[in-house]
PLY file of the C-alpha trace (Angstrom):
ply
format ascii 1.0
element vertex 147
property float x
property float y
property float z
element edge 146
property int vertex1
property int vertex2
end_header
29.42 -38.77 62.41
28.22 -37.19 66.07
31.30 -37.20 68.55
30.52 -38.30 72.08
31.04 -35.91 74.16
33.33 -36.42 77.94
31.06 -35.77 80.31
33.65 -32.55 81.63
32.90 -30.56 79.19
29.17 -30.33 80.24
31.17 -28.31 82.24
32.53 -26.28 79.66
28.99 -25.12 78.04
27.21 -22.06 78.30
24.53 -22.96 79.30
26.04 -24.73 82.51
28.11 -21.07 83.14
26.87 -19.01 85.90
28.92 -15.98 84.93
26.74 -16.28 80.94
23.49 -16.38 83.11
24.17 -12.69 85.28
25.35 -11.45 82.09
23.08 -12.01 80.21
20.41 -10.95 83.21
22.18 -8.03 83.19
21.64 -7.04 79.72
17.74 -7.60 79.75
16.84 -6.15 82.82
19.24 -2.96 81.62
16.56 -2.94 78.50
14.12 -2.95 81.28
15.77 0.18 83.06
16.41 2.47 79.80
12.77 3.33 78.96
12.01 4.87 82.77
15.12 6.48 83.45
15.31 7.44 79.74
11.74 9.24 81.28
13.92 10.87 83.81
16.60 11.58 81.78
18.46 9.43 83.94
20.91 6.83 82.96
21.79 4.17 84.90
24.74 4.44 86.99
23.36 8.24 86.95
20.39 6.44 88.87
22.20 5.05 91.11
24.62 8.08 91.95
20.77 9.79 92.97
19.45 6.49 94.57
22.26 6.69 97.49
21.45 10.63 97.25
17.63 10.15 97.81
18.83 8.00 100.62
21.29 10.33 102.18
20.50 13.23 101.09
24.61 14.14 100.83
28.07 12.55 100.23
31.03 12.69 99.65
32.62 12.43 96.47
34.41 9.67 97.66
31.75 8.55 99.98
29.32 7.79 96.63
32.27 5.71 95.13
33.27 3.39 98.42
28.78 2.95 98.11
28.44 2.83 94.17
32.47 0.70 94.25
33.48 3.23 91.68
36.37 5.36 91.12
36.67 9.03 91.10
37.93 9.17 87.24
34.39 7.06 86.59
32.22 8.82 88.67
33.36 12.19 88.56
31.82 12.87 84.91
28.38 11.20 85.51
28.08 13.83 88.81
29.17 16.77 86.08
26.03 15.38 83.93
24.20 15.58 86.80
25.08 18.58 88.09
25.02 20.33 84.52
21.20 19.74 84.91
20.63 20.12 88.21
19.58 17.61 90.05
23.48 18.04 92.54
25.50 20.81 93.56
28.75 20.07 94.54
31.18 21.78 96.62
34.57 21.77 98.53
34.51 20.83 102.31
35.43 23.63 103.81
37.74 22.86 106.48
38.84 20.67 104.09
39.42 21.21 99.72
40.29 18.61 99.37
36.81 17.20 100.36
34.51 17.63 97.98
30.86 17.26 99.15
27.62 16.51 96.38
23.62 16.98 96.96
20.32 17.30 96.06
19.83 20.31 94.42
15.40 21.43 94.14
15.16 20.17 91.32
16.96 16.35 92.23
15.14 16.66 95.71
11.71 16.78 93.68
13.04 14.09 90.71
12.80 11.35 93.83
9.16 11.65 93.96
8.73 10.57 90.06
12.04 7.51 91.04
9.39 6.02 93.35
7.10 4.34 90.49
10.69 1.99 89.39
10.89 -0.49 91.59
6.91 -1.89 90.55
7.15 -0.61 86.53
10.79 -3.27 87.11
8.61 -6.18 88.85
5.83 -5.77 86.42
7.89 -5.69 83.31
10.37 -8.45 84.41
7.72 -10.82 85.91
10.06 -11.32 88.89
7.59 -11.16 91.15
8.99 -9.34 94.64
9.75 -12.57 97.04
12.03 -13.62 94.28
13.99 -10.73 93.57
13.94 -10.57 97.29
15.30 -13.84 97.12
18.40 -13.02 94.29
19.41 -10.16 95.56
20.74 -11.61 98.91
21.73 -14.96 97.19
24.73 -12.12 94.86
24.92 -10.11 97.81
26.83 -13.09 99.91
28.76 -13.16 96.53
29.32 -9.72 96.52
30.42 -9.75 100.06
32.37 -13.93 99.71
34.97 -12.17 96.68
0 1
1 2
2 3
3 4
4 5
5 6
6 7
7 8
8 9
9 10
10 11
11 12
12 13
13 14
14 15
15 16
16 17
17 18
18 19
19 20
20 21
21 22
22 23
23 24
24 25
25 26
26 27
27 28
28 29
29 30
30 31
31 32
32 33
33 34
34 35
35 36
36 37
37 38
38 39
39 40
40 41
41 42
42 43
43 44
44 45
45 46
46 47
47 48
48 49
49 50
50 51
51 52
52 53
53 54
54 55
55 56
56 57
57 58
58 59
59 60
60 61
61 62
62 63
63 64
64 65
65 66
66 67
67 68
68 69
69 70
70 71
71 72
72 73
73 74
74 75
75 76
76 77
77 78
78 79
79 80
80 81
81 82
82 83
83 84
84 85
85 86
86 87
87 88
88 89
89 90
90 91
91 92
92 93
93 94
94 95
95 96
96 97
97 98
98 99
99 100
100 101
101 102
102 103
103 104
104 105
105 106
106 107
107 108
108 109
109 110
110 111
111 112
112 113
113 114
114 115
115 116
116 117
117 118
118 119
119 120
120 121
121 122
122 123
123 124
124 125
125 126
126 127
127 128
128 129
129 130
130 131
131 132
132 133
133 134
134 135
135 136
136 137
137 138
138 139
139 140
140 141
141 142
142 143
143 144
144 145
145 146
């Protein structure tokens, strides 16, 4: 015997959940990124740090945390591994020792050239066209700005 569903039950179906679409999309995207970043010796969070530093060349730890929306407890181990890998260096600010500056090393700057291929590879491997990605990013950025 089949149950007759209440029409309001539709809102509770997994297939109708935006959050699940975002969650499963994120996992699929990370699966695409993983081998590309592995070839560079980076994890995805490390890649995000490097993206900021390739853009700014130097940042404070707190500035990185703000840009990446990461707390220092998450960011510090990432920075430590990047420093051990010879991609960044951390130095205390001479004027204010509470401030730690993060900058790229020569190897960190050189890695940027290899990373330039990643966005195009992501488009090819994901099947998402650049226009679609731009629209999706706009929607997601708007959501983040409102929450």
